[in-house]
N, C-alpha and C positions, 0 to 999 in steps of 0.2 A: 131246267128240266136236268138232272144229273142221270148216270146208267145206270141207277139203280132204279130211279123210276121208270126206265125205259123198260129194262127187266121184269118188274114187276106188273107192269101194264101187260107184258106181253106174255107172261105166264098166266095171268087173271083169263086174258081173251081168249088163249088157246086151251081145247079139250084136254084132259088127260092123256088121251093116246096118241095126241099129235107131240104133245110135250115129250111123253116117253120115246117115241121114233125119234124127235128129234135130240132127246140126250143120249140113245143109243147110238146115232149116227155119230155125234161128236166123239163119243168114245172109241167106236172102231177107229176113227180118223185119228185120234190121238195114239193108239196103239200101234196102227200103221205107221205113223208118221217116227215114233220112238223106237219101233223096230228096225226102220231103215237107217236113221240118220241118229238118234241116241238125244240127249240132250241139246244137240244144235239145231233140234226141229222147232225147239221153242223160239232160236234165235233167227234163222233163215226159212224154216218152213221147208215145202216140197222143192223149191226152187234152187236146191244145192246143186254144184258142179260135180259131175260122177267124176270119180278116183281117176280112169283112163282118159279124160280130157284133162286133167288136172296133170296126169303125168305126160302127157303129149305137150303142153304148156311149158312144164320143166324140162323136157327131153330139148325142146326148141332154144330155151335160155341158155342151157347147157352148152349147146352147140354156138350160141353167138358168144358166150364166155369164152370158149375156146377159142375161137376168131379173133377175139379181141386179147388175147393173151397172146396169140400168134404176133399181132401187131406190136404189142408191147413189147416182145423180144427182138423184132426188126429194128424197134424205135430204140432201145438200149443199146444194140448193135452199132448204131448209128452214131450214137452219143460216145461212147468207147471210140470210135474212130475220130469224131470231133476233138475229143479231150488228147486224144496222141496227137493230131496236127496241131493245136494250140500248145501243147508241152515242146513239140518241135519249134513253133514260130517263137516262144518265149526264149527258149535256148540261143535261136538266131538273134533276136534283140539282145538279148545278155553279149552276144560276142560283139555285135555291132556296137555298142555302147562302150564295152571295155576297148575295142580299138578304136571308138572314136576320141575316148578320153585320152589315150596313150598318144595317140598324136597329137593332141591339141596340148597336152602338158607338153610335149619334145619342142613344139613350138613357140610356147609360152618361154622354154627354159632358153632356147637359142636367142629369143627376142631380148629377154633381160641382157643377155651377151653382147649383144649390136649395140643396146641403149646405154650399156657401160662404157664400150668402146668409143662410142661418139661422145661421150661425158653428158649425156642427157641426165643420168640417174648416177649418184654416188654408190661406193661399196657396201655403205651401210643399207641403202635402200634396195639394193640387189640381192643381198643376205636376206632383209626381210621379205621379198618375194618369191625367193627360193623357196624358204620356209613355207612359205603358203603354198605353194605348187606340191611340195614333200606331203602337206596336210591332206590335200585332194586325193 
C-alpha cells in the first residue's frame, strides 16, 4: 500500500464536512507556520530555536572565544620568552665552541713543535700538520 492509497481510503471514508474541516485546519497551521518562520517552517516545523535563545548561545560562545584569545596571547608571550632564552643559549654555545677549538688548535700546534724537537716527526710532517690546523 502506498501513501496515495491511504489518502484515497481516508478521503472516501470521511464525510465532506469532516474533510473540509481538516483541510481548513491544515491551511491555518500552514499559514501560521509560514508567518512565524517562513520557508524554514517546511524544514524545521514549529520546534525552531527562538532568536533570543540563539543570541544567548552566541554571546556565550563569544565570551569563551574571548577567554581563549587571552590564553593564546599568554602562550605567545611565553613562546617569545623561550625564543629569547634559546637565542642566548645558542650564543653561549657558539662562544664555548670557539673558545674550545681555539685552545685545541693551540695545544695541537705546541704538540707538533714538541714532536719535532723530540725528533719523532720530521719538518715535512710538521708542515703538513700545521697546514691542517690552519684549515680548521
